[in-house]
C-alpha positions as a printed NumPy array, in Angstrom:
array([[ -4.341, -72.265, -35.621],
       [ -6.653, -74.506, -33.799],
       [ -9.191, -74.063, -31.137],
       [-10.393, -76.321, -28.786],
       [-12.674, -75.411, -26.312],
       [-15.149, -76.89 , -23.41 ],
       [-17.963, -75.38 , -21.09 ],
       [-14.981, -74.072, -18.953],
       [-11.821, -74.035, -21.204],
       [ -9.949, -72.924, -24.055],
       [ -7.039, -74.129, -25.35 ],
       [ -5.016, -72.92 , -28.412],
       [ -1.878, -74.182, -30.775],
       [ -0.518, -71.511, -32.844],
       [  1.931, -71.712, -35.091],
       [  4.877, -69.676, -33.942],
       [  8.817, -69.055, -34.803],
       [  8.949, -65.628, -33.706],
       [ 12.002, -65.329, -30.823],
       [  9.845, -64.252, -28.087],
       [  7.388, -66.808, -28.196],
       [  8.065, -67.593, -24.943],
       [  7.579, -64.305, -23.221],
       [  4.231, -63.75 , -24.499],
       [  3.371, -66.943, -23.384],
       [  4.421, -66.141, -19.91 ],
       [  2.67 , -62.525, -19.848],
       [ -0.39 , -64.251, -20.546],
       [  0.226, -66.656, -17.419],
       [  1.067, -63.999, -15.472],
       [ -1.858, -61.81 , -16.084],
       [ -3.947, -64.944, -14.881],
       [ -2.852, -64.214, -11.444],
       [ -0.506, -67.758, -11.383],
       [  1.469, -67.957,  -8.602],
       [  3.926, -70.934, -10.003],
       [  4.336, -71.189, -13.565],
       [  6.443, -74.243, -14.795],
       [  9.036, -74.294, -17.764],
       [ 11.071, -76.694, -18.783],
       [ 13.607, -75.477, -21.019],
       [ 14.982, -72.207, -22.386],
       [ 17.856, -71.974, -20.131],
       [ 19.664, -69.633, -22.136],
       [ 16.228, -67.612, -21.988],
       [ 15.868, -67.891, -17.642],
       [ 19.24 , -68.296, -17.078],
       [ 20.661, -65.035, -16.022],
       [ 16.752, -63.745, -14.208],
       [ 16.951, -63.315, -10.708],
       [ 13.49 , -64.106, -10.314],
       [ 13.033, -67.161, -11.757],
       [ 13.878, -69.881,  -9.274],
       [ 15.365, -72.473, -11.382],
       [ 16.175, -76.693, -11.354],
       [ 18.979, -76.675, -13.15 ],
       [ 19.579, -80.874, -15.76 ],
       [ 22.98 , -81.712, -16.4  ],
       [ 24.278, -85.066, -17.864],
       [ 27.816, -84.295, -16.033],
       [ 30.294, -82.269, -14.556],
       [ 31.318, -80.671, -17.171],
       [ 27.713, -80.182, -19.191],
       [ 26.769, -78.509, -15.087],
       [ 29.672, -75.711, -14.656],
       [ 28.817, -74.765, -17.916],
       [ 25.157, -74.496, -17.292],
       [ 26.186, -73.055, -13.95 ],
       [ 28.18 , -70.459, -15.287],
       [ 26.486, -67.27 , -16.523],
       [ 23.07 , -68.969, -14.301],
       [ 22.07 , -66.171, -11.467],
       [ 20.722, -67.749,  -8.405],
       [ 17.777, -68.443,  -7.228],
       [ 18.672, -72.053,  -8.27 ],
       [ 16.966, -74.336,  -5.753],
       [ 18.264, -78.108,  -7.233],
       [ 20.444, -79.953,  -9.511],
       [ 19.322, -82.678, -12.003],
       [ 19.145, -84.726, -14.387],
       [ 21.498, -87.723, -16.01 ],
       [ 24.457, -86.071, -13.711],
       [ 22.432, -87.129, -10.029],
       [ 22.619, -90.843, -10.975],
       [ 26.385, -90.793, -10.561],
       [ 26.929, -87.616,  -8.059],
       [ 25.601, -87.251,  -5.038],
       [ 26.829, -83.493,  -3.989],
       [ 29.498, -81.979,  -5.211],
       [ 31.405, -78.967,  -3.436],
       [ 31.01 , -75.876,  -5.012],
       [ 27.294, -76.517,  -6.367],
       [ 24.822, -73.588,  -5.127],
       [ 21.904, -76.535,  -4.356],
       [ 21.283, -79.941,  -3.75 ],
       [ 21.681, -82.369,  -6.152],
       [ 18.191, -84.653,  -6.349],
       [ 17.942, -88.081,  -8.717],
       [ 14.538, -86.864, -10.055],
       [ 13.968, -90.639, -11.323],
       [ 14.195, -92.26 ,  -7.649],
       [ 13.55 , -89.609,  -5.464],
       [ 11.405, -87.127,  -7.283],
       [  9.375, -86.817,  -4.146],
       [ 12.484, -84.786,  -2.329],
       [ 12.585, -82.865,  -5.394],
       [  8.387, -81.588,  -4.668],
       [  9.478, -81.186,  -1.282],
       [ 12.429, -78.878,  -2.261],
       [ 10.051, -76.805,  -4.207],
       [  7.866, -76.82 ,  -2.099],
       [ 10.079, -75.335,   0.867],
       [ 10.894, -72.754,  -1.504],
       [  8.198, -71.326,  -2.623],
       [  6.54 , -71.406,   0.898],
       [  9.805, -69.346,   2.286],
       [  9.283, -66.877,  -1.2  ],
       [  5.748, -66.652,  -1.346],
       [  4.064, -63.427,   0.164],
       [  1.89 , -63.912,   3.01 ]])
């Protein structure tokens, strides 16, 4: 374990190969009362969680089809390499946004969804 300690910050690096390490970290973060937690990856962990807003990334139509199978809403956007080739697809429950060329649009979409769903 490695600990970095500053005047007002602590960072811990811990070797852990357990299956529930993401759940442990998310639990620790939620106990801090955070409004937003961004997680990259772990699709199989969050795909079926309706309380998690998702940006689904895909390489192509087939990859997107596979990732959307079993993924429950809310899906707020689709991005990744597919967005370099496609700007819209029928039956896709969210806009396709190229985060490399239009990151601002993706951030605005996320901001819009958060504002609509945050308690006042």
